[in-house]
TIMITI-229687 format. One record per residue: residue in three letters; z, y, x of N, C-alpha, C, O, CB in turn. Coordinates in steps of 0.2 Angstrom, whole numbers, padded with zeros to 4 digits, always signed. Glycine has a CB too. Layout:
<pts>
AlaZYXZYXZYXZYXZYX/...
</pts>
This chain:
<pts>
Unk+0625+0531+0492+0618+0529+0487+0618+0533+0483+0612+0535+0484+0618+0521+0482/Unk+0621+0538+0477+0618+0541+0474+0613+0550+0477+0607+0552+0475+0624+0542+0471/Unk+0617+0551+0481+0613+0556+0485+0606+0553+0489+0600+0555+0489+0618+0558+0491/Unk+0608+0549+0491+0600+0544+0494+0593+0544+0488+0587+0544+0487+0603+0534+0497/Unk+0598+0542+0484+0593+0541+0477+0590+0550+0477+0585+0553+0479+0598+0537+0468/Unk+0594+0551+0474+0592+0557+0473+0588+0562+0478+0584+0567+0475+0598+0560+0472/Unk+0587+0562+0483+0585+0563+0489+0578+0562+0492+0574+0565+0495+0588+0562+0492/Unk+0578+0555+0490+0570+0549+0488+0567+0554+0482+0562+0558+0482+0573+0537+0484/Unk+0570+0552+0479+0565+0556+0469+0565+0562+0472+0559+0563+0471+0570+0557+0458/Unk+0567+0566+0475+0565+0575+0473+0559+0572+0478+0553+0573+0476+0572+0583+0477/Unk+0559+0569+0485+0555+0568+0488+0547+0567+0486+0541+0570+0486+0558+0564+0491/Unk+0549+0563+0483+0543+0558+0481+0541+0563+0475+0535+0563+0474+0546+0548+0479/Unk+0545+0568+0471+0541+0574+0466+0538+0578+0468+0534+0581+0464+0544+0578+0463/Unk+0541+0580+0478+0537+0586+0477+0530+0582+0482+0526+0587+0484+0543+0594+0480/Unk+0529+0577+0483+0523+0574+0486+0521+0572+0481+0516+0569+0484+0523+0570+0490/Unk+0520+0571+0475+0519+0569+0471+0513+0575+0467+0507+0575+0465+0525+0565+0469/Unk+0517+0579+0466+0517+0586+0462+0511+0589+0469+0505+0590+0466+0527+0592+0461/Unk+0511+0590+0474+0507+0592+0478+0500+0589+0479+0495+0592+0481+0510+0593+0484/Unk+0500+0583+0479+0492+0581+0481+0492+0583+0472+0489+0588+0470+0489+0570+0485/Unk+0494+0580+0467+0489+0581+0460+0488+0587+0461+0482+0588+0461+0491+0580+0453/Unk+0491+0593+0462+0489+0599+0461+0486+0600+0466+0482+0605+0465+0493+0603+0460/Unk+0486+0598+0471+0484+0605+0478+0476+0605+0478+0474+0610+0481+0487+0602+0487/Unk+0472+0601+0474+0464+0601+0473+0462+0601+0478+0458+0605+0481+0460+0607+0470/Unk+0466+0595+0482+0462+0590+0489+0461+0583+0488+0465+0579+0489+0467+0588+0495/Unk+0454+0582+0484+0456+0574+0487+0454+0570+0490+0455+0565+0488+0455+0571+0485/Unk+0453+0571+0494+0456+0566+0500+0466+0563+0502+0470+0559+0503+0452+0571+0507/Unk+0466+0571+0500+0474+0569+0499+0477+0563+0498+0480+0559+0501+0477+0573+0494/Unk+0475+0563+0491+0476+0559+0485+0473+0552+0486+0476+0547+0484+0474+0562+0478/Unk+0468+0553+0489+0465+0546+0492+0470+0541+0497+0470+0535+0498+0459+0549+0497/Unk+0473+0547+0500+0476+0543+0505+0484+0539+0504+0486+0534+0506+0475+0548+0510/Unk+0487+0545+0498+0491+0543+0495+0493+0537+0491+0498+0534+0490+0492+0545+0493/Unk+0485+0537+0488+0486+0531+0483+0487+0526+0487+0490+0521+0486+0481+0530+0477/Unk+0482+0528+0493+0477+0518+0496+0486+0516+0502+0489+0512+0505+0463+0520+0506/Unk+0489+0525+0501+0497+0520+0503+0502+0515+0500+0504+0509+0501+0503+0526+0504/Unk+0502+0523+0491+0506+0515+0489+0503+0510+0486+0506+0506+0482+0512+0515+0484/Unk+0497+0510+0487+0493+0501+0485+0493+0499+0490+0496+0494+0489+0485+0500+0481/Unk+0492+0499+0497+0495+0497+0502+0501+0491+0502+0501+0485+0502+0496+0502+0505/Unk+0505+0497+0500+0514+0496+0502+0515+0489+0493+0519+0484+0493+0521+0508+0500/Unk+0512+0492+0488+0514+0489+0482+0512+0480+0482+0516+0475+0481+0509+0494+0475/Unk+0504+0481+0484+0502+0474+0488+0505+0468+0492+0505+0462+0490+0499+0476+0490/Unk+0508+0471+0497+0512+0471+0502+0517+0468+0499+0519+0462+0500+0513+0476+0506/Unk+0521+0472+0496+0528+0468+0491+0527+0463+0487+0530+0458+0488+0531+0471+0487/Unk+0523+0463+0482+0518+0458+0476+0517+0451+0485+0522+0448+0486+0505+0465+0472/Unk+0513+0451+0487+0512+0442+0491+0519+0439+0493+0521+0433+0493+0506+0442+0499/Unk+0523+0446+0497+0531+0445+0498+0535+0441+0491+0539+0436+0491+0535+0454+0499/Unk+0533+0443+0487+0539+0443+0482+0534+0433+0481+0536+0428+0478+0539+0451+0474/Unk+0532+0434+0482+0528+0426+0484+0526+0419+0486+0523+0414+0485+0526+0427+0487/Unk+0533+0424+0491+0535+0419+0498+0529+0420+0503+0526+0414+0504+0535+0410+0496/Unk+0525+0426+0507+0524+0427+0510+0527+0429+0515+0533+0431+0513+0521+0428+0508/Unk+0527+0430+0523+0529+0433+0526+0529+0440+0526+0525+0441+0521+0528+0432+0530/Unk+0531+0447+0528+0529+0453+0529+0521+0453+0533+0515+0455+0530+0534+0456+0532/Unk+0521+0450+0538+0515+0450+0542+0509+0446+0537+0504+0450+0534+0516+0446+0550/Unk+0508+0439+0536+0505+0439+0531+0503+0442+0525+0498+0441+0523+0507+0435+0531/Unk+0508+0448+0520+0505+0447+0516+0501+0455+0517+0497+0458+0513+0511+0444+0510/Unk+0504+0458+0525+0502+0464+0524+0494+0464+0529+0490+0468+0530+0508+0470+0525/Unk+0493+0456+0530+0486+0455+0533+0483+0455+0524+0482+0461+0521+0485+0447+0540/Unk+0482+0451+0521+0482+0450+0516+0478+0457+0511+0472+0458+0510+0489+0449+0515/Unk+0486+0461+0509+0483+0467+0507+0480+0471+0510+0478+0476+0507+0487+0470+0505/Unk+0477+0470+0517+0474+0475+0517+0466+0474+0516+0461+0478+0515+0477+0479+0523/Unk+0465+0468+0518+0459+0465+0512+0454+0469+0505+0449+0472+0503+0463+0460+0508/Unk+0464+0466+0502+0463+0469+0494+0461+0478+0495+0456+0481+0493+0472+0467+0488/Unk+0466+0480+0497+0463+0489+0497+0458+0490+0502+0454+0495+0501+0470+0495+0499/Unk+0457+0486+0507+0449+0490+0508+0446+0489+0500+0445+0495+0497+0443+0485+0514/Unk+0444+0484+0497+0441+0481+0492+0444+0485+0485+0441+0485+0480+0443+0473+0492/Unk+0449+0488+0487+0449+0493+0477+0446+0503+0480+0445+0508+0477+0462+0494+0472/Unk+0444+0502+0488+0441+0507+0493+0435+0508+0490+0433+0513+0486+0440+0506+0501/Unk+0433+0502+0492+0426+0502+0491+0425+0503+0482+0423+0508+0480+0421+0496+0494/Unk+0427+0498+0480+0427+0497+0471+0425+0502+0469+0420+0504+0467+0434+0496+0468/Unk+0433+0505+0469+0433+0514+0464+0435+0518+0464+0435+0522+0460+0435+0514+0459/Unk+0437+0520+0473+0438+0526+0474+0430+0533+0475+0429+0539+0474+0443+0525+0479/Unk+0426+0528+0477+0421+0533+0477+0413+0530+0472+0407+0532+0472+0420+0534+0487/Unk+0416+0526+0468+0409+0526+0466+0410+0526+0457+0414+0524+0453+0406+0518+0469/Unk+0407+0529+0457+0406+0531+0450+0404+0527+0444+0405+0528+0438+0403+0536+0451/Unk+0400+0522+0447+0398+0515+0443+0402+0509+0441+0401+0505+0437+0395+0512+0447/Unk+0408+0511+0446+0412+0507+0446+0413+0503+0438+0413+0507+0433+0417+0510+0448/Unk+0413+0497+0438+0415+0492+0432+0421+0493+0427+0422+0488+0422+0417+0485+0435/Unk+0424+0501+0428+0433+0500+0423+0434+0494+0419+0438+0490+0419+0434+0504+0417/Unk+0430+0497+0414+0433+0493+0407+0432+0485+0408+0435+0482+0404+0428+0495+0400/Unk+0427+0483+0414+0429+0474+0413+0433+0476+0418+0435+0477+0412+0423+0466+0415/Unk+0436+0477+0422+0439+0474+0425+0450+0477+0423+0455+0474+0425+0435+0476+0433/Unk+0447+0483+0418+0453+0484+0413+0457+0479+0408+0463+0476+0407+0449+0488+0409/Unk+0448+0478+0405+0449+0472+0398+0452+0466+0405+0458+0468+0406+0439+0468+0392/Unk+0451+0463+0408+0453+0455+0413+0460+0457+0416+0463+0452+0417+0446+0452+0420/Unk+0464+0463+0417+0469+0462+0418+0472+0463+0412+0475+0457+0412+0472+0466+0422/Unk+0473+0467+0407+0476+0465+0400+0474+0459+0400+0478+0455+0402+0474+0469+0393/Unk+0469+0456+0398+0469+0450+0396+0474+0444+0402+0479+0442+0399+0461+0447+0394/Unk+0475+0443+0407+0478+0438+0411+0486+0440+0410+0491+0435+0409+0476+0438+0419/Unk+0488+0449+0409+0494+0446+0404+0496+0445+0397+0502+0445+0395+0497+0448+0406/Unk+0492+0446+0394+0491+0441+0386+0493+0434+0389+0499+0431+0390+0480+0441+0380/Unk+0488+0432+0391+0489+0425+0393+0492+0421+0398+0495+0415+0398+0483+0423+0393/Unk+0491+0424+0401+0499+0421+0408+0502+0425+0409+0506+0424+0404+0499+0419+0416/Unk+0505+0431+0412+0511+0432+0412+0517+0432+0407+0522+0429+0406+0511+0438+0415/Unk+0514+0437+0403+0520+0436+0396+0522+0430+0394+0528+0428+0395+0518+0438+0391/Unk+0519+0427+0392+0522+0419+0392+0527+0415+0396+0530+0411+0394+0518+0416+0394/Unk+0525+0418+0402+0530+0415+0408+0538+0418+0407+0542+0415+0410+0528+0418+0416/Unk+0538+0423+0402+0546+0426+0402+0547+0422+0399+0553+0422+0401+0548+0433+0399/Unk+0547+0418+0395+0547+0412+0393+0548+0406+0395+0552+0402+0394+0545+0413+0392/Unk+0543+0405+0398+0542+0398+0399+0545+0398+0407+0549+0393+0408+0533+0396+0397/Unk+0544+0401+0411+0548+0404+0417+0542+0404+0423+0536+0405+0422+0556+0398+0420/Unk+0544+0402+0426+0538+0404+0434+0536+0397+0435+0538+0392+0432+0542+0408+0443/Unk+0532+0397+0439+0529+0391+0445+0533+0389+0450+0535+0394+0452+0523+0392+0449/Unk+0536+0384+0453+0540+0383+0459+0535+0387+0466+0528+0387+0466+0543+0375+0459/Unk+0538+0390+0470+0536+0396+0473+0533+0394+0478+0530+0398+0482+0540+0401+0473/Unk+0534+0386+0480+0527+0383+0483+0526+0380+0481+0528+0374+0482+0526+0381+0488/Unk+0520+0382+0476+0513+0379+0473+0507+0380+0473+0505+0382+0479+0514+0379+0467/Unk+0505+0380+0471+0499+0379+0470+0500+0384+0465+0500+0389+0467+0495+0372+0468/Unk+0500+0383+0456+0500+0389+0452+0502+0394+0453+0500+0399+0451+0501+0389+0448/Unk+0508+0395+0457+0512+0401+0460+0506+0407+0465+0504+0413+0465+0520+0397+0466/Unk+0505+0403+0467+0498+0406+0472+0494+0410+0467+0494+0416+0466+0491+0399+0477/Unk+0491+0406+0463+0485+0407+0460+0489+0413+0457+0487+0419+0459+0480+0400+0455/Unk+0494+0412+0453+0497+0418+0448+0500+0426+0452+0501+0432+0450+0505+0414+0445/Unk+0500+0422+0461+0503+0429+0464+0496+0432+0465+0495+0438+0467+0508+0428+0471/Unk+0491+0427+0464+0482+0433+0468+0482+0438+0461+0481+0444+0462+0471+0427+0469/Unk+0481+0434+0453+0481+0436+0448+0485+0445+0449+0483+0450+0447+0483+0430+0444/Unk+0492+0443+0451+0498+0447+0450+0495+0456+0454+0496+0462+0453+0506+0441+0454/Unk+0491+0452+0461+0489+0457+0465+0482+0461+0460+0479+0467+0461+0488+0452+0472/Unk+0480+0456+0456+0473+0464+0454+0473+0466+0446+0469+0469+0443+0462+0460+0454/Unk+0482+0463+0444+0482+0469+0442+0486+0475+0443+0487+0480+0439+0482+0468+0439/Unk+0488+0474+0449+0492+0481+0453+0485+0484+0456+0486+0490+0458+0499+0480+0459/Unk+0480+0482+0456+0470+0485+0458+0471+0489+0451+0474+0494+0450+0461+0478+0458/Unk+0469+0486+0447+0469+0489+0443+0474+0494+0439+0471+0498+0436+0466+0485+0442/Unk+0480+0493+0440+0482+0501+0438+0480+0507+0444+0480+0513+0441+0491+0501+0438/Unk+0479+0507+0451+0477+0510+0453+0470+0514+0452+0467+0520+0453+0479+0507+0455/Unk+0468+0508+0449+0460+0509+0447+0462+0516+0442+0460+0521+0442+0455+0500+0442/Unk+0467+0514+0437+0468+0518+0430+0471+0525+0432+0470+0530+0428+0474+0515+0425/Unk+0474+0526+0437+0479+0531+0438+0472+0537+0441+0472+0543+0439+0485+0529+0444/Unk+0465+0531+0447+0460+0536+0451+0458+0536+0444+0457+0542+0444+0454+0533+0458/Unk+0455+0534+0437+0451+0537+0430+0457+0544+0428+0456+0550+0428+0449+0530+0421/Unk+0463+0541+0427+0466+0549+0424+0465+0553+0430+0461+0557+0428+0475+0549+0423/Unk+0467+0554+0435+0466+0558+0441+0462+0565+0440+0463+0571+0440+0462+0554+0447/Unk+0454+0560+0438+0449+0565+0439+0447+0567+0431+0442+0571+0430+0442+0563+0443/Unk+0451+0564+0427+0451+0569+0422+0455+0575+0421+0454+0581+0419+0452+0565+0416/Unk+0460+0572+0424+0464+0581+0426+0471+0578+0427+0473+0574+0422+0465+0588+0418/Unk+0476+0579+0433+0481+0580+0433+0486+0581+0430+0492+0579+0433+0481+0582+0434/Unk+0485+0584+0423+0489+0583+0419+0489+0577+0414+0493+0574+0410+0488+0587+0416/Unk+0482+0576+0415+0481+0569+0408+0485+0562+0413+0489+0557+0411+0469+0567+0406/Unk+0483+0563+0419+0487+0558+0423+0495+0557+0420+0497+0553+0417+0487+0560+0431/Unk+0499+0561+0422+0503+0563+0423+0506+0563+0415+0513+0563+0415+0502+0567+0427/Unk+0504+0564+0406+0505+0562+0402+0505+0555+0400+0508+0554+0395+0504+0564+0400/Unk+0501+0551+0403+0500+0544+0403+0506+0541+0406+0510+0537+0403+0494+0542+0407/Unk+0508+0545+0415+0515+0542+0418+0521+0542+0412+0525+0537+0411+0518+0547+0425/Unk+0521+0549+0408+0526+0551+0407+0528+0548+0399+0534+0549+0396+0526+0558+0408/Unk+0525+0545+0398+0527+0537+0392+0530+0535+0395+0536+0536+0393+0521+0531+0389/Unk+0530+0532+0400+0533+0525+0405+0540+0528+0405+0545+0526+0402+0529+0523+0415/Unk+0540+0535+0413+0546+0537+0412+0549+0538+0405+0555+0536+0404+0546+0542+0416/Unk+0546+0542+0398+0553+0543+0394+0553+0536+0391+0557+0537+0386+0553+0551+0387/Unk+0551+0530+0390+0552+0521+0388+0560+0522+0394+0565+0521+0392+0542+0513+0392/Unk+0558+0524+0399+0562+0520+0402+0570+0521+0402+0575+0519+0402+0559+0519+0408/Unk+0567+0529+0403+0574+0537+0402+0575+0534+0396+0580+0530+0397+0572+0547+0401/Unk+0574+0534+0388+0576+0532+0382+0581+0526+0381+0586+0526+0378+0571+0532+0378/Unk+0578+0520+0384+0580+0514+0386+0587+0513+0387+0592+0511+0384+0576+0512+0392/Unk+0586+0515+0394+0591+0516+0398+0598+0520+0396+0603+0520+0401+0588+0517+0403/Unk+0599+0524+0392+0605+0529+0388+0605+0525+0382+0611+0525+0380+0602+0536+0386/Unk+0599+0522+0379+0602+0519+0371+0604+0512+0376+0610+0512+0376+0594+0517+0361/Unk+0601+0509+0379+0607+0504+0382+0612+0506+0383+0616+0501+0383+0605+0501+0387/Unk+0616+0511+0386+0622+0511+0389+0626+0511+0383+0630+0507+0382+0622+0516+0393/Unk+0623+0518+0379+0627+0519+0371+0627+0512+0365+0632+0511+0363+0623+0525+0366/Unk+0622+0510+0364+0623+0505+0357+0621+0498+0362+0622+0493+0357+0617+0506+0349/Unk+0618+0494+0367+0618+0489+0370+0622+0484+0365+0628+0484+0364+0620+0489+0376/Unk+0619+0479+0363+0623+0473+0362+0619+0467+0362+0622+0462+0365+0625+0473+0356/Unk+0613+0466+0360+0610+0459+0361+0604+0460+0364+0598+0463+0362+0609+0455+0354/Unk+0606+0456+0373+0602+0452+0375+0595+0453+0375+0592+0450+0371+0604+0447+0372/Unk+0591+0456+0379+0583+0458+0379+0581+0450+0382+0577+0447+0378+0580+0464+0386/Unk+0583+0448+0387+0579+0443+0392+0588+0440+0397+0588+0440+0403+0571+0449+0399/Unk+0593+0438+0394+0599+0439+0398+0595+0432+0404+0595+0434+0410+0609+0436+0392/Unk+0593+0429+0403+0591+0424+0413+0588+0430+0415+0591+0432+0419+0585+0416+0414/Unk+0583+0432+0412+0579+0437+0419+0582+0444+0420+0582+0446+0426+0572+0439+0417/Unk+0584+0449+0415+0589+0456+0418+0593+0455+0412+0592+0456+0406+0584+0466+0419/Unk+0599+0454+0416+0604+0454+0408+0608+0461+0407+0613+0462+0404+0612+0446+0408/Unk+0604+0469+0412+0607+0473+0409+0602+0477+0401+0603+0482+0398+0609+0477+0415/Unk+0598+0472+0401+0593+0477+0395+0595+0472+0391+0596+0466+0391+0584+0478+0397/Unk+0594+0477+0384+0595+0473+0378+0591+0478+0370+0589+0484+0369+0604+0472+0377/Unk+0591+0473+0366+0584+0476+0363+0586+0481+0360+0581+0485+0359+0580+0471+0358/Unk+0591+0484+0358+0594+0491+0357+0592+0495+0364+0590+0501+0364+0602+0492+0355/Unk+0591+0493+0367+0589+0498+0373+0581+0498+0374+0578+0502+0376+0594+0496+0382/Unk+0578+0493+0372+0569+0493+0370+0569+0497+0366+0567+0503+0367+0564+0486+0368/Unk+0571+0494+0358+0570+0500+0354+0572+0507+0355+0568+0512+0353+0573+0499+0350/Unk+0578+0508+0357+0579+0516+0360+0572+0520+0364+0570+0525+0362+0586+0516+0367/Unk+0570+0516+0370+0563+0520+0373+0559+0519+0369+0557+0525+0369+0559+0517+0379/Unk+0557+0516+0365+0551+0516+0360+0553+0523+0356+0550+0529+0357+0551+0507+0354/Unk+0557+0522+0353+0559+0530+0348+0558+0536+0353+0554+0541+0352+0569+0530+0346/Unk+0561+0536+0357+0560+0539+0362+0553+0543+0362+0553+0549+0360+0560+0533+0367/Unk+0549+0540+0364+0541+0539+0363+0539+0543+0358+0537+0549+0357+0538+0531+0362/Unk+0541+0539+0354+0538+0539+0346+0540+0545+0346+0535+0548+0349+0540+0535+0338/Unk+0544+0550+0346+0548+0557+0344+0542+0560+0348+0537+0562+0346+0557+0559+0348/Unk+0544+0561+0355+0543+0566+0359+0535+0566+0360+0532+0571+0363+0548+0566+0366/Unk+0531+0561+0358+0525+0561+0359+0522+0566+0349+0518+0570+0348+0523+0551+0360/Unk+0528+0562+0346+0524+0570+0340+0523+0575+0343+0518+0578+0343+0528+0574+0334/Unk+0530+0576+0346+0531+0584+0345+0526+0590+0348+0525+0596+0347+0538+0586+0350/Unk+0522+0583+0354+0518+0585+0359+0512+0588+0354+0509+0593+0353+0516+0579+0366/Unk+0512+0582+0351+0504+0583+0346+0505+0589+0338+0502+0592+0334+0501+0573+0341/Unk+0510+0589+0338+0511+0594+0334+0515+0600+0338+0517+0606+0336+0515+0592+0327/Unk+0515+0599+0342+0519+0608+0343+0517+0611+0349+0519+0616+0351+0527+0609+0344/Unk+0513+0606+0354+0512+0610+0360+0506+0613+0361+0506+0617+0366+0512+0606+0365/Unk+0503+0613+0358+0500+0620+0358+0492+0620+0362+0491+0614+0363+0505+0625+0362/Unk+0487+0625+0366+0480+0624+0369+0484+0620+0376+0481+0615+0379+0475+0632+0371/Unk+0489+0622+0379+0491+0619+0385+0492+0613+0387+0490+0611+0392+0496+0622+0387/Unk+0494+0609+0381+0493+0602+0381+0490+0598+0376+0493+0594+0372+0497+0600+0383/Unk+0481+0600+0377+0477+0595+0373+0474+0593+0377+0473+0587+0376+0473+0597+0369/Unk+0472+0595+0383+0472+0588+0386+0477+0584+0389+0480+0585+0394+0467+0589+0391/Unk+0479+0579+0385+0485+0574+0388+0485+0569+0383+0485+0570+0377+0494+0578+0389/Unk+0484+0564+0385+0485+0557+0382+0486+0555+0374+0482+0551+0372+0490+0556+0384/Unk+0490+0557+0372+0494+0560+0367+0488+0560+0360+0485+0556+0356+0497+0567+0368/Unk+0488+0567+0365+0485+0572+0360+0475+0569+0359+0472+0567+0355+0486+0581+0365/Unk+0475+0569+0364+0467+0565+0363+0466+0558+0359+0461+0556+0357+0464+0563+0371/Unk+0472+0556+0358+0472+0549+0356+0474+0551+0346+0471+0547+0342+0480+0544+0361/Unk+0478+0555+0344+0478+0557+0338+0472+0560+0338+0468+0557+0334+0485+0561+0335/Unk+0470+0565+0341+0463+0569+0339+0457+0565+0336+0454+0566+0331+0460+0573+0346/Unk+0457+0558+0341+0451+0552+0340+0452+0547+0334+0447+0545+0330+0451+0548+0347/Unk+0462+0545+0335+0460+0539+0329+0466+0542+0324+0465+0539+0319+0461+0529+0333/Unk+0472+0546+0324+0474+0548+0318+0481+0548+0320+0482+0550+0326+0473+0544+0313/Unk+0486+0547+0315+0494+0547+0315+0494+0541+0318+0496+0539+0324+0499+0549+0309/Unk+0491+0535+0309+0495+0528+0313+0493+0526+0320+0497+0524+0324+0493+0522+0309/Unk+0486+0527+0320+0483+0521+0326+0488+0523+0333+0491+0520+0337+0472+0522+0329/Unk+0488+0531+0332+0492+0533+0339+0495+0529+0338+0494+0524+0342+0495+0539+0340/Unk+0502+0529+0334+0509+0529+0332+0510+0519+0335+0513+0516+0338+0511+0532+0321/Unk+0505+0518+0332+0502+0511+0335+0504+0509+0340+0509+0505+0340+0497+0510+0337/Unk+0497+0513+0346+0494+0511+0351+0503+0511+0357+0505+0507+0362+0485+0517+0353/Unk+0507+0519+0355+0511+0520+0359+0518+0514+0357+0523+0514+0361+0512+0529+0360/Unk+0519+0510+0352+0523+0506+0352+0522+0502+0359+0525+0502+0364+0522+0503+0347/Unk+0515+0497+0354+0511+0492+0361+0511+0495+0369+0514+0492+0374+0502+0491+0359/Unk+0508+0501+0370+0511+0504+0377+0519+0502+0377+0520+0498+0381+0511+0514+0377/Unk+0522+0504+0375+0530+0502+0378+0534+0496+0378+0539+0495+0382+0536+0505+0375/Unk+0530+0492+0374+0531+0486+0375+0527+0483+0381+0529+0479+0385+0530+0482+0369/Unk+0523+0485+0381+0520+0483+0389+0523+0485+0395+0523+0483+0401+0514+0486+0389/Unk+0526+0492+0392+0530+0494+0399+0538+0491+0401+0540+0491+0407+0531+0501+0398/Unk+0541+0488+0395+0545+0484+0394+0544+0476+0403+0547+0474+0408+0543+0484+0385/Unk+0537+0474+0397+0536+0468+0401+0535+0468+0407+0536+0464+0411+0531+0464+0399/Unk+0531+0473+0408+0532+0472+0416+0537+0474+0421+0537+0473+0427+0525+0475+0419/Unk+0542+0478+0417+0548+0477+0420+0550+0472+0421+0553+0470+0426+0552+0480+0417/Unk+0549+0467+0414+0557+0460+0415+0550+0455+0420+0552+0451+0424+0562+0453+0404/Unk+0543+0456+0418+0541+0451+0427+0541+0452+0433+0540+0448+0438+0534+0449+0427/Unk+0543+0459+0434+0545+0458+0443+0551+0458+0443+0552+0460+0449+0543+0465+0448/Unk+0557+0458+0439+0562+0456+0438+0564+0448+0440+0568+0446+0444+0562+0458+0432/Unk+0560+0445+0436+0559+0437+0434+0556+0435+0444+0559+0431+0447+0550+0435+0424/Unk+0551+0439+0446+0550+0438+0451+0554+0439+0457+0554+0434+0461+0545+0441+0450/Unk+0558+0445+0457+0564+0445+0463+0570+0441+0460+0575+0440+0464+0567+0454+0465/Unk+0571+0439+0452+0575+0431+0454+0573+0426+0459+0576+0423+0464+0575+0428+0449/Unk+0568+0426+0455+0565+0420+0462+0565+0420+0465+0569+0416+0468+0560+0417+0463/Unk+0563+0424+0470+0564+0426+0476+0571+0426+0479+0572+0423+0484+0562+0432+0477/Unk+0575+0428+0477+0581+0428+0479+0585+0435+0482+0591+0434+0484+0581+0424+0483/Unk+0580+0442+0481+0579+0448+0480+0582+0451+0474+0581+0450+0468+0572+0449+0482/Unk+0587+0456+0478+0586+0464+0473+0581+0469+0472+0580+0471+0467+0591+0468+0474/Unk+0578+0470+0479+0576+0477+0477+0567+0471+0482+0567+0468+0487+0583+0489+0483/Unk+0560+0472+0477+0555+0471+0481+0552+0474+0487+0546+0474+0487+0551+0470+0476/Unk+0556+0478+0492+0558+0480+0499+0563+0485+0501+0568+0484+0497+0553+0482+0503/Unk+0565+0490+0503+0568+0492+0505+0565+0501+0508+0569+0505+0511+0570+0488+0509/Unk+0558+0502+0506+0555+0506+0508+0556+0514+0505+0552+0519+0506+0549+0503+0508/Unk+0561+0514+0501+0562+0520+0497+0568+0519+0498+0570+0513+0495+0560+0520+0489/Unk+0572+0522+0500+0579+0522+0501+0583+0526+0493+0583+0532+0490+0581+0528+0508/Unk+0586+0522+0492+0592+0522+0486+0587+0518+0480+0590+0518+0474+0596+0534+0483/Unk+0581+0516+0481+0576+0514+0476+0573+0508+0475+0569+0506+0471+0572+0517+0475/Unk+0574+0506+0481+0570+0498+0484+0561+0500+0485+0558+0505+0488+0570+0490+0475/Unk+0558+0496+0482+0551+0498+0485+0548+0499+0481+0550+0499+0475+0548+0492+0489/Unk+0540+0502+0482+0536+0504+0477+0534+0499+0468+0532+0499+0462+0528+0506+0482/Unk+0535+0494+0473+0537+0488+0465+0540+0489+0460+0539+0489+0454+0540+0482+0465/Unk+0547+0491+0462+0549+0492+0460+0550+0500+0457+0555+0500+0453+0551+0489+0463/Unk+0549+0505+0457+0544+0511+0454+0537+0510+0451+0535+0516+0451+0544+0516+0459/Unk+0534+0507+0449+0528+0507+0448+0527+0499+0441+0523+0498+0437+0525+0506+0456/Unk+0534+0496+0442+0534+0490+0436+0530+0490+0430+0525+0487+0428+0540+0488+0434/Unk+0532+0493+0429+0532+0494+0421+0526+0497+0420+0524+0497+0414+0537+0498+0418/Unk+0522+0500+0426+0515+0503+0425+0509+0499+0424+0504+0500+0421+0514+0506+0432/Unk+0512+0494+0427+0505+0487+0429+0502+0487+0424+0496+0488+0423+0508+0479+0430/Unk+0508+0485+0419+0502+0482+0411+0501+0487+0406+0497+0488+0401+0506+0475+0405/Unk+0505+0492+0410+0504+0497+0402+0497+0503+0407+0493+0506+0403+0516+0504+0400/Unk+0497+0504+0414+0491+0508+0413+0482+0504+0412+0478+0506+0408+0491+0511+0421/Unk+0483+0500+0415+0476+0499+0413+0475+0497+0406+0470+0499+0403+0474+0493+0417/Unk+0479+0495+0403+0477+0494+0394+0478+0500+0393+0474+0502+0389+0483+0488+0389/Unk+0482+0506+0394+0480+0513+0392+0475+0516+0394+0474+0521+0391+0483+0517+0392/Unk+0469+0514+0400+0462+0516+0402+0460+0513+0397+0460+0518+0393+0460+0513+0409/Unk+0459+0507+0396+0455+0502+0392+0453+0508+0388+0448+0511+0387+0459+0493+0389/Unk+0461+0511+0383+0461+0513+0376+0455+0518+0377+0450+0519+0374+0468+0515+0373/Unk+0458+0522+0383+0455+0528+0385+0447+0531+0384+0445+0536+0381+0456+0528+0393/Unk+0444+0523+0388+0437+0526+0388+0433+0521+0384+0427+0520+0385+0433+0526+0395/Unk+0438+0519+0377+0435+0514+0373+0434+0522+0367+0430+0522+0363+0441+0506+0370/Unk+0438+0528+0368+0438+0534+0364+0430+0536+0363+0428+0540+0360+0443+0541+0367/
</pts>
C-alpha cells in the first residue's frame, strides 16, 4: 500500500510540474477539466447518486465551468468566490456541529448542488492563480499542504484532545494548531528570507500590501478553512458509508480526498488576492 501510494504521488507530481511549467495552456486546460470532472462526479456520488448519474450531471457542470471561466477574461470571479465563501460560512461550517440532513432528502440534494458549486469555484481559483504564474499557484497550494503535513506530525506527537471525534477521530486540536504554526513560521521565513525569486508568491504579495498583522491573521483563517474542508468531506464519507470518495488514485482514494482542504480555502484566497 505504501509503495502504491508513493508511486501515485510521484506520478501526480510529475504531471503537475509538467503541466504548470510546460508553457502549454491547452495541457493545463485538459488536466483541470479531467480533475474537475472526477471531483464533481465523486461529489454527487457522496450525495447518493449512482456513478452513471453523477457523471452525467458532472458533464454539464464541467461544460459550464469551461464556458464561464477558462476562456472568459471578463468572468465575474469575485462574485462567485464571495458566494462560495458565504456558502461555507452559512451552510457547511454549521453542519459540522448540527450534522448532515438525511441522504435521500431535498435538503441533502440542495447541499450537494452547493458543494458542487464550491468545487467549481475552487478550480476557477486555480485558473486565476495559474494566470498569475505557476509559482504563484504553487505558493497558495503549499499553504494547505504545509498545514496538512504540520497537523499530521503535530497530531502524532502531541495529539490528545479530539477535534471532531464523531466526524474524524484521528484529528486533534493539537494537530490543527501545529499545522497553523507551521504555516505561520514557514510563511514568515519566505517573507523575510525568500529573496527576489519568491517575490511572486501569495504570502509575499499579501505582506507587501497588508503588513504583518493582517498577513498572519489571514493565514490563520486560511489554515482554519483547510481544516473545515477536510472535516466536511470526512462527514460526507461517513454518512455515505465509504472510506474514500473513489478509488481513482491508487493508494490515495479519489480526487476529492486530495483536494477537500482546498475547496473552502482557494476561493477565499482568490477573493483576498483579487481585492489587493
